[in-house]
C-alpha positions as a Markdown table, in Angstrom:
| # | Residue | x | y | z |
|---|---|---|---|---|
| 1 | Unk | 87.8 | -48.1 | 136.0 |
| 2 | Unk | 89.4 | -47.7 | 132.6 |
| 3 | Unk | 89.2 | -49.5 | 129.2 |
| 4 | Unk | 92.3 | -51.6 | 129.9 |
| 5 | Unk | 91.2 | -52.6 | 133.3 |
| 6 | Unk | 88.1 | -54.7 | 131.9 |
| 7 | Unk | 88.8 | -58.2 | 130.7 |
| 8 | Unk | 88.7 | -58.5 | 127.0 |
| 9 | Unk | 85.5 | -60.0 | 125.6 |
| 10 | Unk | 83.5 | -59.2 | 128.8 |
| 11 | Unk | 81.2 | -56.4 | 129.8 |
| 12 | Unk | 80.7 | -55.1 | 126.3 |
| 13 | Unk | 78.3 | -52.3 | 127.2 |
| 14 | Unk | 80.9 | -50.8 | 129.7 |
| 15 | Unk | 83.8 | -51.1 | 127.2 |
| 16 | Unk | 81.5 | -49.5 | 124.4 |
| 17 | Unk | 80.6 | -46.7 | 126.6 |
| 18 | Unk | 84.2 | -45.9 | 127.4 |
| 19 | Unk | 85.1 | -45.8 | 123.8 |
| 20 | Unk | 82.1 | -43.8 | 122.9 |
| 21 | Unk | 83.1 | -41.1 | 125.6 |
| 22 | Unk | 86.6 | -40.9 | 124.3 |
| 23 | Unk | 85.7 | -40.6 | 120.8 |
| 24 | Unk | 83.2 | -37.9 | 121.5 |
| 25 | Unk | 85.9 | -35.9 | 123.3 |
| 26 | Unk | 88.1 | -36.4 | 120.5 |
| 27 | Unk | 85.4 | -35.3 | 118.1 |
| 28 | Unk | 84.7 | -32.1 | 120.2 |
| 29 | Unk | 88.3 | -31.1 | 120.2 |
| 30 | Unk | 88.8 | -31.8 | 116.6 |
| 31 | Unk | 85.9 | -30.0 | 115.5 |
| 32 | Unk | 86.9 | -27.0 | 117.8 |
| 33 | Unk | 90.1 | -26.7 | 116.1 |
| 34 | Unk | 88.5 | -27.2 | 112.6 |
| 35 | Unk | 86.1 | -24.4 | 113.4 |
| 36 | Unk | 89.0 | -22.1 | 114.3 |
| 37 | Unk | 91.0 | -23.0 | 111.3 |
| 38 | Unk | 88.3 | -22.7 | 108.9 |
| 39 | Unk | 85.8 | -20.4 | 110.2 |
| 40 | Unk | 82.2 | -20.8 | 109.0 |
| 41 | Unk | 79.9 | -18.1 | 107.9 |
| 42 | Unk | 77.5 | -18.2 | 110.8 |
| 43 | Unk | 77.0 | -19.6 | 114.2 |
| 44 | Unk | 74.6 | -22.1 | 112.9 |
| 45 | Unk | 77.0 | -23.4 | 110.3 |
| 46 | Unk | 79.6 | -23.7 | 113.1 |
| 47 | Unk | 77.1 | -25.7 | 115.3 |
| 48 | Unk | 76.3 | -28.0 | 112.4 |
| 49 | Unk | 79.9 | -28.8 | 111.6 |
| 50 | Unk | 80.6 | -29.4 | 115.3 |
| 51 | Unk | 77.7 | -31.5 | 115.7 |
| 52 | Unk | 78.4 | -33.7 | 112.5 |
| 53 | Unk | 82.0 | -34.3 | 113.5 |
| 54 | Unk | 81.3 | -35.1 | 117.1 |
| 55 | Unk | 78.4 | -37.5 | 116.3 |
| 56 | Unk | 80.5 | -39.2 | 113.6 |
| 57 | Unk | 83.4 | -39.8 | 116.0 |
| 58 | Unk | 81.2 | -40.9 | 118.7 |
| 59 | Unk | 79.6 | -43.4 | 116.4 |
| 60 | Unk | 83.0 | -44.7 | 115.4 |
| 61 | Unk | 84.0 | -45.2 | 119.1 |
| 62 | Unk | 80.8 | -47.0 | 119.8 |
| 63 | Unk | 81.3 | -49.3 | 116.7 |
| 64 | Unk | 84.9 | -49.9 | 117.7 |
| 65 | Unk | 84.0 | -50.9 | 121.1 |
| 66 | Unk | 81.2 | -53.2 | 120.3 |
| 67 | Unk | 82.9 | -54.8 | 117.4 |
| 68 | Unk | 86.0 | -55.5 | 119.4 |
| 69 | Unk | 84.1 | -57.0 | 122.2 |
| 70 | Unk | 81.7 | -59.0 | 120.2 |
| 71 | Unk | 84.7 | -60.2 | 118.1 |
| 72 | Unk | 86.4 | -61.4 | 121.2 |
| 73 | Unk | 83.4 | -63.2 | 122.3 |
| 74 | Unk | 82.3 | -65.0 | 118.9 |
| 75 | Unk | 85.9 | -66.0 | 118.1 |
| 76 | Unk | 86.5 | -67.3 | 121.6 |
| 77 | Unk | 90.0 | -65.5 | 121.5 |
| 78 | Unk | 89.8 | -62.6 | 124.0 |
| 79 | Unk | 93.3 | -61.4 | 123.8 |
| 80 | Unk | 93.9 | -61.7 | 120.1 |
| 81 | Unk | 94.9 | -58.5 | 118.4 |
| 82 | Unk | 92.9 | -59.5 | 115.4 |
| 83 | Unk | 89.8 | -58.4 | 117.4 |
| 84 | Unk | 91.1 | -55.0 | 117.5 |
| 85 | Unk | 91.9 | -55.0 | 113.6 |
| 86 | Unk | 88.2 | -56.1 | 113.2 |
| 87 | Unk | 86.7 | -53.2 | 115.5 |
| 88 | Unk | 89.0 | -50.7 | 113.6 |
| 89 | Unk | 87.9 | -52.0 | 110.4 |
| 90 | Unk | 84.5 | -51.8 | 111.2 |
| 91 | Unk | 84.8 | -48.0 | 112.2 |
| 92 | Unk | 86.5 | -47.3 | 109.0 |
| 93 | Unk | 83.7 | -48.9 | 107.0 |
| 94 | Unk | 81.3 | -46.8 | 108.8 |
| 95 | Unk | 83.3 | -43.6 | 107.9 |
| 96 | Unk | 83.3 | -44.8 | 104.3 |
| 97 | Unk | 79.5 | -45.3 | 104.4 |
| 98 | Unk | 79.0 | -41.9 | 106.1 |
| 99 | Unk | 81.1 | -40.1 | 103.3 |
| 100 | Unk | 79.6 | -42.2 | 100.5 |
| 101 | Unk | 83.0 | -43.2 | 99.4 |
| 102 | Unk | 84.2 | -46.9 | 98.9 |
| 103 | Unk | 87.9 | -45.6 | 98.8 |
| 104 | Unk | 87.5 | -43.7 | 102.1 |
| 105 | Unk | 85.9 | -46.9 | 103.7 |
| 106 | Unk | 88.5 | -49.2 | 102.3 |
| 107 | Unk | 91.6 | -47.0 | 103.5 |
| 108 | Unk | 90.1 | -46.1 | 106.7 |
| 109 | Unk | 89.3 | -49.9 | 107.3 |
| 110 | Unk | 92.9 | -50.7 | 106.7 |
| 111 | Unk | 94.4 | -47.7 | 108.5 |
| 112 | Unk | 92.2 | -47.8 | 111.7 |
| 113 | Unk | 92.3 | -51.6 | 111.9 |
| 114 | Unk | 96.0 | -51.6 | 111.6 |
| 115 | Unk | 96.4 | -48.8 | 114.3 |
| 116 | Unk | 94.1 | -50.8 | 116.6 |
| 117 | Unk | 95.9 | -54.0 | 115.9 |
| 118 | Unk | 99.4 | -52.4 | 117.0 |
| 119 | Unk | 98.0 | -50.8 | 119.8 |
| 120 | Unk | 96.9 | -54.0 | 121.3 |
| 121 | Unk | 100.2 | -55.6 | 120.3 |
| 122 | Unk | 102.2 | -52.8 | 121.9 |
| 123 | Unk | 99.8 | -53.0 | 125.1 |
| 124 | Unk | 100.5 | -56.9 | 125.4 |
| 125 | Unk | 104.3 | -56.5 | 124.9 |
| 126 | Unk | 104.7 | -53.5 | 127.0 |
| 127 | Unk | 105.9 | -51.0 | 124.3 |
| 128 | Unk | 106.5 | -47.5 | 125.5 |
| 129 | Unk | 106.2 | -44.4 | 123.3 |
| 130 | Unk | 108.4 | -42.3 | 125.6 |
| 131 | Unk | 111.1 | -43.7 | 127.9 |
| 132 | Unk | 111.2 | -42.3 | 131.4 |
| 133 | Unk | 113.5 | -39.4 | 131.9 |
| 134 | Unk | 117.1 | -40.3 | 132.8 |
| 135 | Unk | 118.2 | -38.9 | 136.1 |
């Protein structure tokens, strides 16, 4: 069962687990590319960098999943794209706190919130990023 298969505002633990797994995988892939592109001085430094990036991404995924689901429950508006903006913004605020930067937190809040908002709108309206091939 996937993220979109679960009803909005229900089964928050399952939805949070799915977003955490996806964000962890993204963090692992991103940290692998970062280690290859900017090679650290030692294996310990590489492990620290990979762990830091992966844990940060996993936490952001968990925050997004839980904030989106709880927002849908609290606002009693399960299919409102604003719930996704709130979840994305909460993840961005965490990133700002993690980096000790208000500018990073503010811009990540707006950027991730907007991305999540339009992802939900696109899902609701059936937007396609790529059309099927013409035969």
